[in-house]
N, C-alpha and C positions, 0 to 999 in steps of 0.2 A: 504493500500500500504506500502511495505517496504520502509524505508526512507534512506537506505544505499545500495549503488551499488559499483561496481568496478570502472566504469566510468560514469560520468555525462556529457552528450553532450548538449550544449546549442545551439539550432537551428537545425531544420531538413531540411535545405537547401541542396544544392549540396554536400558540404563537409561533413555535418553531416550525410547524408544518406550513403555516401561512407564509412565513419568511422564506422557507426553502423554495416554495413555488414561485413567489414573486421575484426573488433575487435570481433564480435560475433562468428567468426570461431574458436576461442580458446574455448576449452571445459570448461563449468562451469562459464564462464564470465558473469557477470550481468551488463547490460547497461541500463541507462535511458536517453531518448532523450526528451528534453523539447522544444516545438514549440509554438510560439505565435499565429500562424494562425490555421486554421482548416484542416481537411482531404481533399484530392484532389479528392473529389467525383463529382465535377462539370463536366459534360460530355464535356463542351467546353474546358476544360483543355486538354483533351485527343484527341479531333478532331483537327488536325493540323491547319485548317483554323480558329478555334476558337481563335487563338492567338490575332487577332485584337480586340476581345471583352475583353480580360483579361489584356493585358499589360497596366499598369498605371491606371487601373480602378478597376477591381475586384481582390481579393486576393492580395492586394498590401498595403504596408505601407503608401502610399500617401504622401511621403516626397516631399518637395520642397526646393530648395537651397535658400540661402539668396540673396537679390538683388546684382547683379554683375555689378560694375561700368563700366567695359570695354565693356559691351554689353547693354548699355543704361539702366542699373539698372534692367534688366529683372531677374525674377526668373525662375528656370527650374524644371520641373518634374524630380524626381529621383526615377524611378520605381524600387522597390525592392519587391520580392515575399514574401508574408505573407501567406503561405500555405505549407503543406507538400510537399517537393521537392523544395521549395524556387524558385529562379529564373529559375531553370530548368523546373519548371511547368508552367511558364508564358512567357518565352522568345521566340524568333523567331526560336529556334531550330537549328540555324546555328552552324556548327561544324568547328572550326578553332583552330589549335594548336598554332599559332604564328610562327615566323621565328626562325630557329635554332640559329641564332646569338643572339636572345634575351636571351636564357638560357646560352650561352657562355659568354655573357656580365655579367650575374649574377656571373658566375664562376670566371671571371677576377677580380671581386670586393672582392674575398676571399671566396665566397660560392662555393667551388670547387666541391662539390658533387651535385650541382644543374645545371650542364652543360647539354647541349642537349644530350650528350652521356649517361648521367645518367637519364635524363628525358624520353628518347625515350622508354625504356622498359615499363615504367608506362603509357605512352600514348597508347602503343599497348595493355597493359593489360586491359584497359577500353573498347577497341573497338571490335565491331563485324561488320567489314567493308564488304559491299556488294560484293566487289571484292575479298574477301578472304584474308588470311594472306600472307604477303610477308615481305621483309626485313624492310620496313617502316611502315607497317600497321598491326593491330591486327585483327584476324578473329574469335575469340571465347570469347570476353569479354562481359560484361553485357549491354553495350550501343550499340544499333542498329544504324548504320550509313549508309546512302545511298545518292546517287545523287538525288537532288530534282526532283520529277516526273512530275512537271507541264509542259505541252506541249503547246507551243505558237511559231509561226514563228518568233516573234520579238527576241527570245532568240538567234537564229542563226544570225540574223541581228546585234544584239549587239556585239556578239563575232567577227563577220566579221568587224565591225566598228573598234574594237580594233586592229585587224590585219592590216587594211588599214592605221592605224596610226603608225605602226611599232612594236606593241606589239605582243607577242606570245600567243598561246593557251596553256592551262595547264590542263592536264587530271586529275591531283591529286595535288592540292595545299597543301595538308597535308603530302606529301612526302618531300624529302629534299629541292626541289626548290619550292618557293611559287609564283614567278612572273608569271603574265599572266592572261588571260581571261578564265573563267571556269563556270561550273554549280555549284550552291550552293551544299555543302554537309550538310545534315540535320540529326538530331537525331530523326528519324522516323523509326518505324518497324511495319510491318503488318498493315500499314495504320493509325497508332496511334503514338502520341508523346511518345518517350522513355525518360522519365525524370529520374532523380536520384532516385526518390521515387519508380518508377516502376522497375527500373533496380537493385537497391541496397537495398532500405529499406524493400520492401515487402518480398524479399527472407530472409532478416535478421529476420523479424518478425516470419517467419516460423521456425526459429531455437529454439524459446522459450526463448532465452537469452535476448531479447530486449523488453523493455517497452517504449511506447510513450505516453506522456501527451500533449494534444493540448490545445489551448486557455490559455496559461500560459505566464506571463510576468516576466522574470528574472530581479531582481532588484539589486543584488550585488553578488559578489563572497565572500564566507565565508573564512576567513583566520585565521590560528593559527600560530602566528609569521609570517614567510614568506611562509608558506605552505598553499596551497588551500585545504580546507577540504570539500567544498560543495558549494551550492548556496542557495540564498533566492529567492523565486518567489511568485507572486500573481496569485491566481486563484479564480474566483467567489468572488472577493472582500476580500479574506482572504490571509494573509501572511503565507507561509509555508517554511520549510527548508528541504533540502535533502542533503545527504552526499556521498562523493566519497572516497573509500578506496585507490584507485590508482591515478586517475587524474580527474581534471575538464578540459574539452576541449571546448573552445569558438568557435563556428561556426556561429556566428551571422551576419557576413558580414562586409563590409567596413565601414558601419555607426554604426551598433549596437555593434560590438565587442569593438572598442575603447571607445564608450560611457559607456559600462558596466565596462571596466577597470577603467575608470575615476571615476565612481560612487563608485567603490570599493577602491578608494584611490591609484590607480596605474596610474601615469601619471606625468604631468608637475606640480610641486608644486605651481607655480604662478597661474595657471588656477584653480587648485583645491581650493586654498585659497580663490579665488573670490567667490566660492560657499559654503564656510564653510565646505569643505571636508578635513579631516586630511590626510596628505600624508603617505601612507603605504609603497609604493615603488616609488622612484624617477626615473621616466622614461619620460624625456621631449619629446621623439618622439611620444608618444601616440597621435593619431589624426592628426599628421602632415603628409606631403608627399602625400596628396590626389591627385590622377591623374585620368583623364577621357579623353576618346577620344572625339573629337569635330566633329560635322557633319554639312554639308550644302547641300542644295538640289537645283536642277533645274528640273522642270517638263515640259514635252512636251505634247501637245494635241495628242491624239491617233486617227488616221484617216486611215481606219475605225476602229470601236471598236473591241477589241480583244475577245478571247474565254472566259476569266473570266467575262467580262462585260455581255456576252450572258448568262452565267450561273447564274448571280446574279438576273435575273428576278425571282420574288418571288416564283412562282410555281416550277421553276427549282431548285432554291436554296434549297427549302424544300426537294426535292428529293435527291439532292446531300448530304446534311447534314445527311439525313436519311440513305443513303447508307454508309456514313463514319462511323456513329455511330453503325449501326447494323452489317456491313460486312467488315469495313476497306477498302472500295473501293470508287472510284470516285474522282472528282476534289477537294473535301474538305479534301482529305488526303495529299495534298501537298501545298506548299506556292507559290503564284503567282509571282515568281521571274523570271526576264529575264536573270539573271546571276550575277556573281561577278567577280571582278578583283583586283589584287594587283599590283601596279605600283610604279615606283620611280619618284619623281618630278624632279630629275636631274640625269645625269649619275654619276657613281662613288660612289653612296651611298652603304653601306654594305647590305641593305635590302630595300624592298618596304616600303615607308613611307606614302603611300596613299592606301586606300581601296575604291573601288567603289561597291556599292550595288544598285540593281534595284528592282522596284516593277512594274509589268505589269498592274497596276491599281492604282487609287488614294487611299490614306490612309483612306479617309472618305467614301469609297464605301459602298453602302447600298442596301438591296433588294428593288427592284422597281416593280411596277405593273401598267402600263398605263391602263386606264387614271386616276386611283386613286392616284398613286404616280409616277411622271415622273422619267425617268432614269437619273442617274448622268452622267456628262461628263467624258468620259474615258481619261486616261492619261498614259504616261510612266513616272514614277518618277525615277530619278537618284540621288543618294546621294554619296557624297565623304566624307571620314572620315580621319581626321588627326590621324595617328596611334600612334605616340609617341610625344605628346605635351611636351614642356619644362615647361609650366606653372604648378604651384603647388598650391593646396588649402589646406584646413584644416577642420577637424571636431572638434567642440567645444561644451561644455556643454551649454545648455540653462539655466539650473538650477540644483539643487541637487535632484529634483523630478524625479524619474525614469520614470514616465509616460509622461514627457515632451520630445518631440523629440529633438534630437541634432541640433545644428546649422551647416548647410552645406555651407561652404565658398568655392565655386568652383574656384574663381580667374581665370576664363577662359580667354584665349587670353591676358595674361599679358606679353608675350614675343614676340618681333618683328618676330622672326623666325616662330612662330605659325601662325601669320597673313599671312606671305608670303607664306608658304607652303600650307595652306588651300586655299588661293586665287589662287594659281597655280592649285589646284585641281578643283576649280569651273571653271576655264578657260578650263581645260581638259574636264569637262562634256559638256561644250558648243561645243567644237570641236568634241566630239563624236557624238553629235546630228546633226552635219552637214555632216556626212559621207554618202556616196551614198547608202550603204546597208540599212540604216534606213529611207531613203526618202519615201519608200512605206508604212511606218508604223506610222510615227510621223509628226506633223506639227510644229507650233511655240511654243516658250517658253511661259508658262502661269504662272500666279500668280506673286509673288515677285521675281524679277530677278535683277542682277546688271545692272545699266544703261549702262555701258561700261566695258571693260576689264582693264581700267586704275586703278592704285593702289588706288586712292582716292575713286572711285566709288565702288571698290571691298570691301574696308574697311567699307564703309557705309552699303553695303549689308550685310556683315558678322556681323556687330554690331547689326543689326536689326533681323538677321535670324539664325545665328549660334546657335547650340544647343548641349546638351549632347547626347552622343550615348549610355549612360547607362552602360558603362564599367568602373566603378570606382574601384579603388584598392589602396593599398599602405599605409593605415593609421596605420598599426601595422607592419611596414616593418621588414623583416628578414635582419640580418647583422651579421658581425663578432664582436668579443669582443671589438676591438678598435673603432667601430662605435658607437659614443655616442648617435646617434639618432635612433639606431636600437631598436626595441621593443622585438623581439624574436630572438633567436639564430638559427644557421643552422638546429637544430633539432626541431625548432618551439616552444621551451620552452620560456615562458615569463621571461625575464632577471630579476634577483634579487628575483625570486620566486622558489618554488618547487611545483611539481604536478599540474602545470597550463600551458596549451598551447593555442595558437590561431592557428586555421587551417581554412583558408578561403581566399578570394581574398585580404584581408587587409594585408597579410604577404608578398605579392609580392613586391620586392624592386622597380621595375619600370615596365613600360608598355610593354606588348607583342603585336606583330603585328597582331591584329585581335580580334574577339570575344573571351572572356576570360573563358567561362564555361569549356571548355576542359582542360585548364591549371589548373583550380581549382580542377578538378577531378584528374589530375595527381599529384598535390601536396598532396591531401588527400590519394590517393593510396600509395604514397611513405611514407607519415607520418604514416600510419597504420603499416607499417613494422617497422619504427623507434620506435613507441610506444610499439609494441609487442616484441621488442628486437630481431627481426628476421634479418637475413642477407638480405640486400637490393638486388634487382635484379641486376645482373652484368651489368655494363655499356656497351653500344653498341660499337662495333669496326668497324670503317669505315675510 
């Protein structure tokens, strides 16, 4: 293998796949992508209903957070994809851009060319929306997006429950207005998951400009003075070096990118000294600013059982998974969701601060076959997500050993506002469950629920049950020159260095309102133009 390339990309997750494709479009460019996981050949990755088998189990880094004092010292699973395609190969395929005010907030902090007007053309560039191209949506991009195809009468009942509480329906929450009750939009095409690996990396490999090495663990960035010249990585127990003539691009994600910077001597000198790592570049913001959406759930008994429960009888499930795998057809090609909603906890907010997601089945549903294995109890599971928490965590080194996972300090629910808004969200779930339209489908609350709607009971419930929604970001945040805690500049270059960028969820300065995979693709699409020295797409006018 040649050990010198134009670009070395660390991580074949969402951003890494996008960059490999776009950078490979320039003639003669040589790109190496290093990925810690393996290839995405597991059929359960590509069958949409296989999501439940993969998330946090297979093809995962198996990270857990440190004990969190605010939630009874619990640790939380931090699912991160360890496979070609990264999280886009194992996530729930929900496609959400966030709210337009999120990007305008970034712009108001000085990141003027990351406004929604600047972001919209790159959101459209990634999309192949089933409704075709219009002012807000893209119709010919790499990522196939459709409304979730799961059919269940409880979906209409859920939407009607929202209407009866005064909320609106929304036919497309990825257009300008996000508020309201809707069907999930999912990254599924022809009955299969449309991951970044499928949409971007495989076409890039066809160009002949891109080489991928899997099962590699990058241990540090190689520096000559302040210029990144390559990386060191471990493969099959051996240490190897590879060099980049143009740039090293870190796409390891919110946990691995800051860890790799710190292992390379780029970070907070105080923390680096604790582990005997000489400071190469003083950047105190590396690893700080960790943000994650927080989720709580209320489940209701499903009476009678729904169509997904019927399908999960073993003989039927085998048929449905076979149809999905062979032909891209049947119930296993969609997610058993009853719908999604974006709502505001109080009037006057600039954007929805709560997201409601549903599952028309319990999360531990399994194939059954009476009398050998009894059926599970069917449920409608409703979850509410605090979209923009004020609490902040941190990624810290565990040691100077690159194979030791980083310490993930969530610091969840450390701000009173977070407790209050999430508690309001749980009350909203309860009220939804009491609406007339749902009475023919659901019964009583089941499992762990708040004793009452009083603040003290709600806090006790959240302390024992609130969890991560796996949308972590911010640990290498983007900022302007006067922002002392910024890690990358508006062009995503690591401050104080040359030929080194970070491009993944870690660069996002703060949380966007919804699932973050689409925002990561937007950032990578725009970054590819910045790296190539191309004129970025014109900002939208509206």
